[in-house]
N, CA, C and O of each residue as an XYZ file, in Angstrom:
452
protein
N      15.120      8.082     -1.687
C      14.278      7.183     -2.470
C      13.067      7.965     -2.960
O      12.399      8.623     -2.163
N      12.775      7.906     -4.248
C      11.598      8.606     -4.760
C      10.302      8.085     -4.114
O      10.196      6.913     -3.753
N       9.346      8.971     -3.985
C       8.081      8.631     -3.333
C       7.403      7.425     -3.969
O       6.938      6.535     -3.258
N       7.341      7.381     -5.302
C       6.623      6.272     -5.945
C       7.305      4.940     -5.649
O       6.626      3.928     -5.471
N       8.633      4.924     -5.593
C       9.349      3.680     -5.276
C       9.063      3.249     -3.838
O       8.861      2.065     -3.566
N       9.047      4.219     -2.919
C       8.730      3.897     -1.520
C       7.315      3.351     -1.410
O       7.076      2.373     -0.703
N       6.366      3.990     -2.117
C       4.978      3.527     -2.075
C       4.829      2.133     -2.693
O       4.123      1.288     -2.142
N       5.475      1.891     -3.808
C       5.344      0.584     -4.447
C       5.979     -0.516     -3.590
O       5.423     -1.605     -3.453
N       7.142     -0.219     -3.020
C       7.772     -1.189     -2.117
C       6.927     -1.439     -0.886
O       6.787     -2.579     -0.442
N       6.358     -0.369     -0.328
C       5.507     -0.506      0.853
C       4.267     -1.336      0.536
O       3.854     -2.178      1.333
N       3.679     -1.095     -0.626
C       2.479     -1.846     -1.005
C       2.784     -3.334     -1.137
O       2.036     -4.172     -0.632
N       3.871     -3.661     -1.810
C       4.244     -5.067     -1.960
C       4.514     -5.700     -0.603
O       4.069     -6.817     -0.338
N       5.243     -4.991      0.259
C       5.553     -5.529      1.582
C       4.290     -5.699      2.429
O       4.143     -6.704      3.125
N       3.382     -4.726      2.375
C       2.157     -4.826      3.173
C       1.268     -5.972      2.685
O       0.754     -6.751      3.487
N       1.095     -6.066      1.387
C       0.238     -7.124      0.845
C       0.834     -8.496      1.139
O       0.112     -9.410      1.539
N       2.141     -8.650      0.946
C       2.783     -9.938      1.223
C       2.666    -10.293      2.707
O       2.393    -11.441      3.057
N       2.875     -9.302      3.573
C       2.758     -9.552      5.008
C       1.351     -9.935      5.416
O       1.158    -10.875      6.187
N       0.373     -9.218      4.905
C      -1.022     -9.540      5.214
C      -1.422    -10.885      4.617
O      -2.184    -11.640      5.222
N      -0.902    -11.179      3.423
C      -1.236    -12.456      2.802
C      -0.683    -13.627      3.619
O      -1.292    -14.697      3.645
N       0.447    -13.443      4.277
C       0.978    -14.536      5.098
C       0.004    -14.881      6.231
O      -0.172    -16.051      6.570
N      -0.627    -13.855      6.812
C      -1.633    -14.116      7.847
C      -2.877    -14.765      7.231
O      -3.465    -15.669      7.824
N      -3.269    -14.309      6.057
C      -4.398    -14.905      5.336
C      -4.121    -16.387      5.072
O      -4.977    -17.241      5.303
N      -2.919    -16.674      4.589
C      -2.553    -18.066      4.281
C      -2.595    -18.923      5.537
O      -3.081    -20.053      5.504
N      -2.092    -18.395      6.636
C      -2.091    -19.153      7.886
C      -3.510    -19.407      8.393
O      -3.850    -20.533      8.754
N      -4.336    -18.359      8.419
C      -5.672    -18.489      9.005
C      -6.727    -19.038      8.048
O      -7.598    -19.801      8.465
N      -6.661    -18.663      6.783
C      -7.727    -19.040      5.852
C      -7.359    -20.213      4.949
O      -8.231    -20.964      4.512
N      -6.067    -20.366      4.672
C      -5.633    -21.453      3.785
C      -4.973    -22.592      4.556
O      -4.460    -23.545      3.968
N      -4.996    -22.474      5.891
C      -4.466    -23.501      6.787
C      -3.002    -23.839      6.528
O      -2.600    -25.001      6.574
N      -2.215    -22.805      6.255
C      -0.770    -22.973      6.095
C      -0.116    -23.011      7.473
O      -0.744    -22.672      8.476
N       1.134    -23.420      7.513
C       1.904    -23.514      8.745
C       2.028    -22.146      9.422
O       2.084    -21.118      8.745
N       2.070    -22.136     10.757
C       2.323    -20.871     11.463
C       3.671    -20.248     11.092
O       3.893    -19.064     11.342
N       4.555    -21.023     10.508
C       5.840    -20.478     10.064
C       5.663    -19.405      8.992
O       6.557    -18.588      8.776
N       4.522    -19.406      8.327
C       4.227    -18.360      7.341
C       4.207    -16.974      8.007
O       4.367    -15.955      7.335
N       4.008    -16.948      9.330
C       3.925    -15.661     10.022
C       5.277    -14.970     10.154
O       5.337    -13.744     10.251
N       6.359    -15.739     10.158
C       7.690    -15.146     10.332
C       8.012    -14.171      9.193
O       8.298    -13.005      9.464
N       7.973    -14.607      7.933
C       8.240    -13.621      6.878
C       7.149    -12.550      6.808
O       7.402    -11.427      6.372
N       5.940    -12.901      7.238
C       4.858    -11.922      7.226
C       5.121    -10.765      8.165
O       4.909     -9.609      7.798
N       5.580    -11.056      9.366
C       5.885     -9.997     10.337
C       7.060     -9.154      9.847
O       7.044     -7.931      9.981
N       8.069     -9.796      9.288
C       9.214     -9.056      8.738
C       8.749     -8.147      7.603
O       9.169     -6.994      7.509
N       7.895     -8.668      6.757
C       7.382     -7.897      5.629
C       6.576     -6.693      6.103
O       6.686     -5.609      5.530
N       5.772     -6.874      7.140
C       4.983     -5.752      7.661
C       5.875     -4.694      8.309
O       5.573     -3.503      8.233
N       6.960     -5.112      8.941
C       7.911     -4.136      9.490
C       8.590     -3.365      8.352
O       8.790     -2.155      8.453
N       8.939     -4.062      7.283
C       9.524     -3.408      6.111
C       8.548     -2.385      5.522
O       8.945     -1.283      5.146
N       7.281     -2.758      5.447
C       6.234     -1.848      4.971
C       6.228     -0.548      5.774
O       6.239      0.544      5.205
N       6.213     -0.678      7.089
C       6.158      0.515      7.941
C       7.407      1.372      7.750
O       7.308      2.597      7.690
N       8.579      0.747      7.654
C       9.818      1.494      7.449
C       9.801      2.228      6.113
O      10.190      3.393      6.038
N       9.352      1.552      5.062
C       9.327      2.178      3.736
C       8.447      3.423      3.713
O       8.779      4.395      3.035
N       7.339      3.410      4.438
C       6.479      4.599      4.469
C       7.171      5.790      5.134
O       6.837      6.939      4.843
N       8.130      5.527      6.020
C       8.849      6.647      6.648
C       9.794      7.335      5.663
O      10.270      8.437      5.937
N      10.072      6.702      4.524
C      10.976      7.287      3.529
C      10.272      8.268      2.598
O      10.928      8.958      1.816
N       8.951      8.336      2.673
C       8.193      9.243      1.809
C       8.447     10.678      2.249
O       8.360     11.003      3.433
N       8.760     11.526      1.285
C       9.015     12.942      1.562
C       7.673     13.656      1.747
O       7.020     14.042      0.778
N       7.282     13.822      2.998
C       6.013     14.476      3.311
C       6.173     15.222      4.627
O       6.924     14.798      5.505
N       5.466     16.327      4.755
C       5.528     17.094      5.991
C       4.601     16.535      7.070
O       4.655     16.973      8.220
N       3.755     15.575      6.709
C       2.812     15.003      7.669
C       2.580     13.524      7.367
O       2.334     13.144      6.222
N       2.662     12.709      8.396
C       2.482     11.266      8.222
C       1.101     10.947      7.657
O       0.976     10.099      6.773
N       0.080     11.606      8.151
C      -1.279     11.325      7.682
C      -1.450     11.560      6.191
O      -2.153     10.811      5.513
N      -0.805     12.599      5.685
C      -0.884     12.872      4.249
C      -0.150     11.781      3.461
O      -0.635     11.339      2.420
N       0.992     11.356      3.941
C       1.744     10.279      3.282
C       0.912      9.002      3.259
O       0.871      8.306      2.244
N       0.251      8.693      4.366
C      -0.566      7.475      4.439
C      -1.791      7.572      3.534
O      -2.168      6.599      2.881
N      -2.406      8.750      3.499
C      -3.597      8.931      2.661
C      -3.256      8.751      1.192
O      -3.984      8.075      0.465
N      -2.166      9.344      0.749
C      -1.754      9.204     -0.646
C      -1.374      7.764     -0.951
O      -1.636      7.269     -2.047
N      -0.762      7.096      0.004
C      -0.372      5.695     -0.169
C      -1.588      4.799     -0.414
O      -1.478      3.783     -1.101
N      -2.726      5.159      0.130
C      -3.923      4.325      0.000
C      -4.266      3.975     -1.436
O      -4.616      2.830     -1.721
N      -4.175      4.926     -2.340
C      -4.483      4.663     -3.748
C      -3.505      3.696     -4.381
O      -3.890      2.834     -5.171
N      -2.221      3.845     -4.026
C      -1.203      2.925     -4.547
C      -1.467      1.521     -4.015
O      -1.361      0.542     -4.754
N      -1.809      1.424     -2.732
C      -2.097      0.130     -2.116
C      -3.274     -0.558     -2.808
O      -3.220     -1.759     -3.073
N      -4.307      0.174     -3.093
C      -5.484     -0.407     -3.740
C      -5.120     -0.966     -5.108
O      -5.524     -2.079     -5.447
N      -4.370     -0.218     -5.891
C      -3.973     -0.703     -7.222
C      -3.025     -1.886     -7.121
O      -3.123     -2.827     -7.910
N      -2.107     -1.852     -6.160
C      -1.205     -2.986     -5.958
C      -1.993     -4.224     -5.531
O      -1.651     -5.341     -5.920
N      -3.036     -4.033     -4.743
C      -3.878     -5.165     -4.328
C      -4.596     -5.780     -5.518
O      -4.752     -6.999     -5.587
N      -5.032     -4.951     -6.451
C      -5.675     -5.480     -7.653
C      -4.677     -6.239     -8.514
O      -5.019     -7.251     -9.125
N      -3.432     -5.745     -8.562
C      -2.391     -6.466     -9.286
C      -2.107     -7.808     -8.606
O      -1.912     -8.812     -9.291
N      -2.081     -7.842     -7.279
C      -1.891     -9.085     -6.515
C      -3.028    -10.055     -6.816
O      -2.802    -11.243     -7.044
N      -4.250     -9.532     -6.814
C      -5.423    -10.346     -7.128
C      -5.226    -11.097     -8.437
O      -5.538    -12.283     -8.543
N      -4.704    -10.387     -9.431
C      -4.529    -10.954    -10.764
C      -3.295    -11.853    -10.842
O      -3.384    -12.985    -11.318
N      -2.145    -11.359    -10.377
C      -0.895    -12.081    -10.582
C      -0.674    -13.241     -9.616
O      -0.087    -14.253    -10.000
N      -1.130    -13.117     -8.378
C      -0.886    -14.158     -7.385
C      -2.103    -15.071     -7.213
O      -1.970    -16.292     -7.140
N      -3.284    -14.463     -7.149
C      -4.484    -15.261     -6.901
C      -5.160    -15.743     -8.175
O      -6.063    -16.577     -8.120
N      -4.734    -15.230     -9.316
C      -5.266    -15.694    -10.592
C      -6.670    -15.223    -10.915
O      -7.346    -15.821    -11.752
N      -7.121    -14.154    -10.260
C      -8.449    -13.599    -10.512
C      -8.273    -12.285    -11.272
O      -7.664    -11.344    -10.763
N      -8.801    -12.228    -12.468
C      -8.647    -11.023    -13.284
C      -9.581     -9.919    -12.784
O     -10.785    -10.138    -12.649
N      -9.027     -8.735    -12.509
C      -9.888     -7.632    -12.075
C     -10.920     -7.290    -13.160
O     -10.612     -7.315    -14.351
N     -12.136     -6.975    -12.731
C     -13.161     -6.598    -13.708
C     -13.134     -5.082    -13.923
O     -12.318     -4.371    -13.336
N     -14.025     -4.615    -14.762
C     -13.999     -3.180    -15.099
C     -14.247     -2.306    -13.885
O     -13.713     -1.199    -13.810
N     -15.046     -2.773    -12.927
C     -15.329     -1.974    -11.736
C     -14.091     -1.885    -10.858
O     -13.836     -0.848    -10.246
N     -13.323     -2.966    -10.792
C     -12.051     -2.916    -10.074
C     -11.128     -1.883    -10.715
O     -10.506     -1.078    -10.021
N     -11.046     -1.913    -12.046
C     -10.154     -0.998    -12.761
C     -10.610      0.454    -12.650
O      -9.785      1.355    -12.495
N     -11.912      0.683    -12.728
C     -12.432      2.045    -12.565
C     -12.148      2.539    -11.145
O     -11.699      3.670    -10.958
N     -12.406      1.703    -10.158
C     -12.151      2.080     -8.772
C     -10.681      2.365     -8.522
O     -10.342      3.330     -7.836
N      -9.803      1.533     -9.075
C      -8.370      1.757     -8.929
C      -7.935      3.065     -9.566
O      -7.100      3.783     -9.015
N      -8.494      3.371    -10.715
C      -8.165      4.624    -11.400
C      -8.600      5.829    -10.572
O      -7.852      6.797    -10.440
N      -9.794      5.771    -10.021
C     -10.289      6.851     -9.164
C      -9.351      7.044     -7.965
O      -9.046      8.172     -7.579
N      -8.906      5.942     -7.391
C      -8.005      6.030     -6.237
C      -6.670      6.654     -6.612
O      -6.124      7.452     -5.850
N      -6.136      6.298     -7.784
C      -4.863      6.896     -8.222
C      -5.014      8.388     -8.503
O      -4.090      9.164     -8.259
N      -6.171      8.788     -9.014
C      -6.417     10.218     -9.207
C      -6.399     10.913     -7.842
O      -5.821     11.991     -7.703
N      -7.021     10.308     -6.853
C      -7.000     10.873     -5.503
C      -5.584     10.957     -4.950
O      -5.219     11.949     -4.320
N      -4.793      9.929     -5.181
C      -3.400      9.939     -4.750
C      -2.646     11.101     -5.393
O      -1.902     11.815     -4.721
N      -2.844     11.286     -6.701
C      -2.166     12.382     -7.414
C      -2.581     13.740     -6.862
O      -1.746     14.633     -6.715
N      -3.853     13.897     -6.559
C      -4.331     15.170     -6.012
C      -3.662     15.442     -4.666
O      -3.217     16.559     -4.401
N      -3.595     14.424     -3.828
C      -2.979     14.594     -2.505
C      -1.494     14.918     -2.636
O      -0.994     15.814     -1.957
N      -0.786     14.195     -3.505
C       0.655     14.391     -3.629
C       1.042     15.660     -4.373
O       2.017     16.320     -4.014
N       0.288     16.000     -5.402
C       0.706     17.065     -6.302
C      -0.034     18.379     -6.124
O       0.329     19.382     -6.739
N      -1.061     18.389     -5.295
C      -1.835     19.614     -5.104
C      -0.993     20.717     -4.482
O      -0.151     20.451     -3.625
N      -1.221     21.975     -4.919
C      -0.461     23.090     -4.343
C      -0.849     23.285     -2.880
O      -2.018     23.167     -2.513
N       0.128     23.576     -2.072
C      -0.123     23.730     -0.636
C       0.489     25.016     -0.124
O       1.580     25.414     -0.533
N      -0.220     25.646      0.762
C       0.352     26.764      1.519
C       1.153     26.165      2.654
O       0.884     25.038      3.071
N       2.109     26.878      3.150
C       2.881     26.416      4.304
C       1.923     26.224      5.483
O       1.076     27.077      5.748
N       2.062     25.124      6.170
C       1.187     24.841      7.297
C       1.991     24.772      8.575
O       3.164     24.399      8.569
N       1.355     25.130      9.658
C       1.955     25.042     10.978
C       1.214     23.947     11.723
O      -0.007     24.018     11.866
N       1.934     22.928     12.203
C       1.254     21.848     12.933
C       0.543     22.366     14.167
O       1.033     23.270     14.844
N      -0.615     21.791     14.457
C      -1.345     22.157     15.660
C      -0.970     21.195     16.766
O      -0.678     20.026     16.512
N      -0.977     21.686     17.985
C      -0.619     20.819     19.109
C      -1.745     20.695     20.079
O      -1.618     20.002     21.088
C-alpha cells in the first residue's frame, strides 16, 4: 500500500474513532458509539504499520501533517465549519513538514539500543 494511502486511511480512521468518543462524551450520544470508535482506532493503528519506514517515530511524525489536514477537512465536511485562512496556512506548513520528513535524503542509520 502506498504511504499516502496508508496515511489518508489512518487519518480517517483516527478522526472517526476519536469523534465517536467526542460524540459520546460531549454530544451525549449512546455509549454504543464507542464500539465502532474502538474498531476504527484499531484500524488506524494497523494502517500506520503499513507505512514503509525504517523507524516508527519517523512514520508517526510524518503522519502528523496528514492528520492535521484531514482534521481540517473533517471540520468542514462533517462539522460544517469552514476552515479560515489561518487553518489553511497552518495545514500547508504541516504538509511541507511531512514532505521534508518523508522525502529528505537520509544516510543509512544504525538503531541505538
